Structure formats: structure tokens, C-alpha cells
C-alpha positions as CSV (number, residue, x, y, z in Angstrom):
1,M,0.0,0.0,0.0
2,S,1.4,3.4,-1.0
3,E,2.0,6.1,1.6
4,S,-0.5,8.9,2.4
5,K,0.4,12.3,1.2
6,S,0.4,15.5,3.2
7,F,-3.0,16.8,2.2
8,I,-6.7,16.6,3.1
9,S,-9.2,16.8,0.3
10,G,-12.8,17.7,-0.4
11,C,-15.0,16.4,-3.2
12,K,-17.5,18.0,-5.5
13,G,-20.9,16.5,-4.8
14,L,-23.0,14.0,-3.0
15,S,-21.1,11.0,-4.2
16,L,-17.6,10.4,-5.7
17,T,-17.2,10.6,-9.4
18,D,-15.1,8.0,-11.2
19,D,-12.3,10.6,-11.6
20,E,-12.4,11.4,-7.9
21,K,-12.2,7.8,-7.0
22,A,-9.2,7.2,-9.3
23,F,-7.5,10.4,-8.0
24,F,-7.9,9.4,-4.3
25,R,-6.7,5.9,-5.0
26,N,-3.6,7.1,-6.8
27,E,-2.8,10.2,-4.7
28,R,-3.8,9.0,-1.3
29,P,-4.9,12.0,0.7
30,W,-4.4,11.5,4.5
31,G,-8.1,12.5,5.1
32,F,-11.2,14.2,3.7
33,I,-13.4,17.1,4.5
34,L,-17.1,17.6,3.9
35,F,-19.0,20.8,3.1
36,G,-22.7,21.7,2.7
37,R,-22.6,20.7,-1.0
38,N,-21.8,17.1,0.1
39,I,-24.7,16.8,2.5
40,G,-28.1,15.3,1.5
41,E,-29.9,12.6,3.4
42,P,-28.1,10.9,6.3
43,A,-27.8,7.6,4.4
44,Q,-26.2,9.4,1.5
45,V,-23.6,11.1,3.8
46,A,-22.8,7.7,5.4
47,D,-22.4,6.2,2.0
48,L,-20.1,9.1,0.9
49,T,-17.8,8.8,3.9
50,A,-17.6,5.0,3.4
51,E,-16.8,5.6,-0.3
52,M,-14.1,8.0,0.6
53,R,-12.4,5.7,3.1
54,A,-12.7,2.7,0.7
55,C,-10.5,4.6,-1.8
56,I,-7.6,4.7,0.5
57,G,-7.8,1.5,2.5
58,G,-11.2,1.7,4.3
59,G,-9.9,2.0,7.9
60,A,-12.3,3.6,10.5
61,D,-9.3,5.7,11.6
62,I,-9.1,7.6,8.4
63,P,-10.0,11.1,9.3
64,V,-13.2,12.6,7.8
65,L,-13.6,16.3,8.9
66,I,-16.5,18.7,8.9
67,D,-17.0,22.3,10.3
68,Q,-19.9,21.7,12.6
69,E,-19.7,24.5,15.1
70,G,-23.3,25.7,15.5
71,G,-24.7,29.0,14.4
72,R,-24.0,30.0,10.8
73,V,-21.0,27.5,10.5
74,Q,-23.0,24.3,10.6
75,R,-22.6,22.2,7.5
76,I,-25.3,19.6,8.5
77,K,-28.6,21.5,9.2
78,P,-32.2,20.8,10.1
79,P,-34.1,18.6,9.6
80,H,-31.2,16.1,9.7
81,V,-29.8,17.6,13.0
82,Q,-31.0,20.4,15.2
83,Q,-29.9,24.0,14.7
84,Y,-27.3,24.6,17.4
85,P,-26.4,28.0,18.9
86,N,-23.2,29.9,18.0
87,A,-20.2,30.1,20.3
88,A,-21.1,33.7,21.4
89,A,-24.4,32.5,22.8
90,L,-22.7,29.8,24.8
91,G,-20.2,32.4,26.0
92,A,-23.1,34.5,27.3
93,I,-24.3,31.5,29.3
94,Y,-20.8,31.2,30.8
95,R,-20.7,34.8,31.8
96,A,-24.0,34.5,33.6
97,D,-23.0,31.1,35.3
98,E,-19.6,29.6,34.7
99,E,-20.6,26.0,35.5
100,R,-23.7,26.2,33.4
101,G,-21.7,27.6,30.5
102,L,-19.1,24.9,30.6
103,R,-21.8,22.3,30.7
104,A,-23.5,23.8,27.7
105,A,-20.3,23.8,25.7
106,W,-19.6,20.1,26.6
107,L,-23.2,19.1,25.9
108,M,-23.3,20.7,22.5
109,S,-20.1,19.0,21.4
110,R,-21.3,15.7,22.8
111,L,-24.4,16.0,20.7
112,H,-22.4,16.9,17.7
113,A,-20.6,13.6,18.2
114,F,-23.8,11.7,18.2
115,D,-24.9,13.5,15.0
116,L,-21.6,13.0,13.2
117,L,-20.2,9.6,14.2
118,R,-23.2,7.8,12.8
119,L,-22.5,9.4,9.4
120,G,-18.9,8.3,9.4
121,I,-17.5,11.7,10.4
122,N,-14.9,11.4,13.1
123,V,-13.3,14.9,13.3
124,D,-15.0,18.2,14.0
125,C,-13.2,21.5,13.2
126,L,-14.0,22.8,16.7
127,P,-13.3,24.5,19.0
128,V,-12.7,28.1,17.7
129,L,-10.1,29.4,20.1
130,D,-9.9,32.9,18.6
131,V,-10.2,35.7,21.2
132,A,-12.5,38.3,19.6
133,V,-11.6,42.0,19.8
134,P,-14.3,44.7,19.5
135,G,-15.1,45.2,15.9
136,V,-13.8,41.8,14.7
137,H,-14.9,40.9,11.2
138,D,-18.0,38.7,10.9
139,V,-15.7,35.9,9.4
140,I,-15.0,35.3,13.2
141,G,-17.6,37.4,15.0
142,N,-20.0,35.3,17.0
143,R,-18.0,32.2,16.2
144,A,-15.8,33.2,19.2
145,Y,-16.8,32.4,22.7
146,G,-15.9,35.8,23.9
147,Q,-13.3,38.6,24.2
148,E,-11.5,37.2,27.3
149,P,-8.8,34.5,26.9
150,E,-9.9,32.9,30.1
151,I,-13.5,32.3,28.8
152,V,-12.3,31.2,25.4
153,S,-9.8,28.7,27.0
154,A,-12.4,27.2,29.4
155,M,-15.1,26.9,26.9
156,G,-12.8,25.5,24.2
157,K,-11.6,22.8,26.6
158,A,-15.2,21.9,27.5
159,A,-16.1,21.7,23.8
160,S,-13.1,19.5,23.0
161,D,-13.8,17.2,25.9
162,G,-17.4,16.8,24.7
163,L,-16.3,15.7,21.3
164,K,-13.8,13.2,22.7
165,A,-16.4,11.8,25.0
166,G,-18.4,11.0,21.9
167,G,-15.5,9.4,20.0
168,L,-14.6,12.3,17.8
169,L,-11.3,14.3,17.7
170,P,-11.3,18.1,17.8
171,I,-9.3,20.6,15.7
172,M,-8.3,23.8,17.4
173,K,-8.6,26.8,15.1
174,H,-7.3,29.2,14.0
175,M,-3.8,29.0,15.5
176,P,-2.2,31.2,16.7
177,G,-5.3,33.4,16.8
178,H,-7.8,34.9,14.3
179,G,-9.7,37.2,16.7
180,R,-8.2,40.5,15.5
181,T,-9.1,40.2,11.9
182,M,-10.9,43.2,10.3
183,V,-11.2,41.6,6.9
184,D,-12.5,38.3,5.6
185,S,-9.5,36.0,4.9
186,H,-11.5,34.2,2.3
187,H,-11.0,37.3,0.1
188,D,-8.3,39.5,1.7
189,L,-5.2,39.1,3.8
190,P,-5.7,40.3,7.4
191,V,-2.8,42.1,8.9
192,V,-2.5,42.4,12.7
193,H,-0.2,45.1,14.2
194,A,-0.5,44.1,17.9
195,S,2.7,43.7,19.7
196,R,4.1,40.3,20.6
197,K,3.5,41.1,24.2
198,E,-0.2,41.8,23.5
199,L,-0.5,38.6,21.5
200,E,1.1,36.5,24.1
201,A,-1.1,37.9,26.8
202,C,-4.3,37.4,24.9
203,D,-4.5,35.7,21.5
204,F,-2.1,32.9,22.1
205,V,-3.4,32.0,25.6
206,P,-6.2,29.5,24.7
207,F,-3.9,27.6,22.3
208,R,-1.1,27.4,24.9
209,R,-3.6,26.0,27.5
210,M,-4.8,23.4,25.0
211,K,-1.4,22.6,23.5
212,D,-1.8,18.9,24.1
213,E,-4.7,18.4,21.7
214,L,-3.8,16.3,18.6
215,M,-4.7,18.7,15.8
216,A,-4.8,22.4,15.0
217,M,-5.6,24.6,12.0
218,S,-3.5,27.6,11.0
219,A,-4.6,31.2,10.6
220,H,-4.2,33.0,7.3
221,I,-3.1,36.2,9.1
222,V,0.1,38.4,9.1
223,F,1.3,39.2,12.6
224,T,3.7,42.1,11.9
225,A,5.4,41.8,15.2
226,I,6.6,38.3,14.2
227,D,6.7,38.1,10.4
228,A,5.6,41.1,8.5
229,D,6.0,39.4,5.1
230,N,4.0,36.1,5.5
231,P,0.7,35.0,7.0
232,A,1.1,32.4,9.8
233,T,0.1,29.6,7.4
234,T,3.2,30.1,5.3
235,S,5.5,31.6,7.9
236,A,8.3,29.4,9.2
237,K,9.0,32.0,11.9
238,V,5.5,31.9,13.2
239,V,5.4,28.1,13.1
240,E,8.8,27.6,14.8
241,E,8.8,30.5,17.3
242,V,5.2,30.8,18.2
243,I,3.2,27.6,17.4
244,R,6.0,25.0,18.2
245,G,7.9,27.3,20.5
246,H,5.8,29.7,22.7
247,I,2.6,27.8,22.5
248,G,4.4,24.4,22.7
249,F,2.0,22.6,20.3
250,D,3.5,19.4,19.0
251,G,0.4,18.0,17.3
252,L,-0.6,17.8,13.7
253,L,-0.8,21.3,12.2
254,M,-2.9,21.7,9.0
255,S,-3.5,24.8,7.0
256,D,-6.8,26.6,6.8
257,D,-8.2,26.2,3.2
258,V,-5.4,26.6,0.7
259,S,-8.0,28.1,-1.7
260,M,-8.6,31.2,0.4
261,N,-7.3,34.4,-1.2
262,A,-5.5,35.6,1.9
263,L,-2.7,33.5,0.5
264,R,-0.8,34.8,-2.5
265,G,0.3,32.8,-5.6
266,D,-1.5,30.0,-7.3
267,I,-2.5,26.7,-5.6
268,A,0.9,25.1,-6.4
269,E,2.8,28.0,-4.9
270,R,0.6,28.1,-1.8
271,S,0.9,24.4,-1.2
272,R,4.7,24.5,-1.4
273,G,4.8,27.5,0.9
274,I,2.6,25.7,3.5
275,I,4.9,22.7,3.6
276,A,8.0,24.8,3.6
277,A,6.8,26.8,6.6
278,G,6.7,23.5,8.6
279,L,3.0,22.6,8.5
280,D,2.2,19.0,8.3
281,M,-0.9,19.1,6.1
282,V,-2.4,21.2,3.3
283,L,-6.2,21.4,3.5
284,H,-8.0,21.8,0.1
285,C,-11.8,22.1,0.5
286,H,-13.5,22.9,-2.8
287,G,-13.3,19.6,-4.8
288,I,-12.0,21.4,-7.9
289,M,-10.0,18.7,-9.7
290,D,-7.4,21.0,-11.3
291,E,-6.6,22.5,-7.9
292,M,-6.5,19.1,-6.2
293,V,-4.0,17.9,-8.8
294,A,-1.9,21.1,-8.1
295,V,-1.9,20.4,-4.4
296,T,-0.9,16.8,-4.7
297,E,1.9,17.6,-7.2
298,N,3.4,20.0,-4.6
299,V,3.1,18.1,-1.3
300,P,5.3,15.2,-0.1
301,A,4.4,11.8,1.2
302,L,4.0,11.9,5.0
303,A,7.3,11.3,6.6
304,G,9.4,12.1,9.7
305,E,7.7,14.3,12.4
306,S,4.6,14.8,10.2
307,L,4.1,11.1,9.9
308,R,4.5,10.7,13.6
309,R,1.9,13.3,14.3
310,A,-0.5,11.9,11.7
311,N,-0.1,8.4,13.2
312,A,-0.8,9.8,16.7
313,V,-4.1,11.2,15.4
314,C,-5.1,7.9,13.8
315,A,-4.3,6.1,17.0
316,G,-6.0,8.7,19.2
317,F,-9.7,8.3,18.4
318,P,-11.4,7.6,21.7
319,A,-14.1,5.2,22.4
320,P,-17.6,6.8,22.9
321,D,-18.6,7.0,26.5
322,G,-22.0,5.3,26.0
323,A,-24.0,8.2,27.2
324,D,-27.8,8.5,26.7
325,E,-28.4,10.7,23.7
326,E,-32.0,11.5,24.5
327,A,-31.2,12.5,28.1
328,L,-28.3,14.8,27.1
329,R,-30.3,16.4,24.3
330,E,-33.2,17.1,26.6
331,E,-30.8,18.7,29.1
332,F,-29.1,20.8,26.5
333,N,-32.3,22.1,24.9
334,A,-33.7,23.0,28.3
335,M,-30.5,24.9,29.1
336,I,-30.5,27.0,25.9
337,A,-34.3,27.6,26.1
338,V,-33.8,29.7,29.2
339,A,-30.5,31.3,28.2
């Protein structure tokens, strides 16, 4: 069996085309990601995730990711799952009653795990550990738990613990912090001028406190105090000095979507830059075959430290705790009804 390559791939529709199947069999992405365009009926999603895994060996430990946060970033929607609140709403519960807020964050993640695991999805791109500043762009906005690193850290840990209790693994995002962005990084490059002292006292805190998680996603943001020329995703200095150094994260570090226009150059140049900066994995989300080919031509087979981190993820999926879904859902819905 050939080695996996250092990329995670999306696909175009509700099932794999023959071209996609051949591509995945030949190029062997390490994992996959689903978006709204891939979501139909539950049985279809389960078939799609099984089809994806079958292309690269079929193991249940092959990561299949989704952004299922709650609020506006919720790829699977009613009627298939309930509409969950955004992180800011959970943060408001925490500010009124810390214990209740932490329970709400844990419960919502535990319910995500019930929803997702039965569809063959075993990784949720959650928690958002960005500490929002006043006026932050809506690209983060109410996706953040709050404006205080203490709240974001506590709620993020509760959310991660809930996912793991249900058999899923979390991905922390967007490392080392996306909470100061004033533009949408899907379209423009955010530039943050805060001092390193400010960043270490605020933005980096939640990530440092959760440094032992197995996966994190990078931020397409320039921090001028560290590297004025490159966003974190393609900055060896940010990766080495901040993410691996100050934060102390030794897990698998993947890029945010390589297609986002905060990154300069074409897909090939971006992919090379991500790997050169020291990230372990290029994330390509859109299912556009020409772009997928450009990614795979410019990333290596997993090896060395990246292979070690990837193997730690695949060995790290926890067993679900056997909790009663109906009871937990009733508790959560009662909690948010009075929030």
C-alpha cells in the first residue's frame, strides 16, 4: 500500500465521481473534509464517507472532517440535525453562570458527536479558540466564545472534551489566533499590528492552554510583530517561534483552506509555501480537480515528524462514553431555552 500524502481533500458532490475515486486511490490524501454541497440525506452522507475511506484503504481511523460549530457555520442542518447556537451564545451562558456555560459547551459537542459519528464523520473542526476583539470581522464574529482569553480557554476545553467523550477528535482553530481580523481572509489578507506582548497575553493563551490536543488549523493572518511578510500559514517563523515554541504545540498542524485568497500565488505555490513553513498538512476544500492535482503535485508523502503526528491522530480516536443521547439532548435544549 502506498503512503499517504500531506493533504486533506474535499470532493465536488453527494457521491464520488469515477475521476475522484481514481484520484484518491492514486494520490492517497491522508483524510477528507465535507461541506454543505456534500450533505443530502443521512444515508447518503454515510455512503459518501464510506466511499471516501474505501478509496484509501477503508480504515475507520481515516480522518473525515467537517465544520460543525453551530450558528452559521454548521454544515449539516435541520431537519437532519437540530440547529445549534453559536459560540457567542454559549459564552453568554458562561458569563452568567460559569458552571452552566461549561456544561452547555460540553453538551453541544457531545451532541455533535452523536450526530456526526453515525454518518462516518470522526473529526469536528472545533473549538474556535480565537479571542475576539471589539469590531472583529464577521468571518469570526459570533463564532468566538468571547473577548476574554480565560473564557475562550475554558469553553474551548469543554467543547473539545465533549467531542472526545463521543468518540470524535477536535481541531483547534485558528492557530495562533484569528480574533483581531478586520477583513475576511477568504478574500483578503488580514494584517495584525498588535505587539508580541499583547498577542502572548491574549490571542495565544487559549492555544497554549490546550497545546496537548492532537490537531490544530492555522490562521491566514500576518502578525507584523513576528513576520511582516508572510501569514502564519506560510511563515516558518510563526510556526517555529510561536506555534511550536511559545505555544508548545507538537500535534498535527494543518492549513486553513489553501484556496482562500489571503494566500498569495497559485495553488501550487501556496501548497509549497505551507509545507516549507513547517505545517504537516495542506487542506483543500473545494473539490475542484485542477486544484486538487496542483496540491498533490506539490506536497510530499508523509514522513518524519509529520508522519509521527499523523499516526498519533489515527491512534488517538477515543471510544464513545456510552451516554444516553436522548437525556443529554433534553438537558441541553432545556438549558438553551432559558439562556
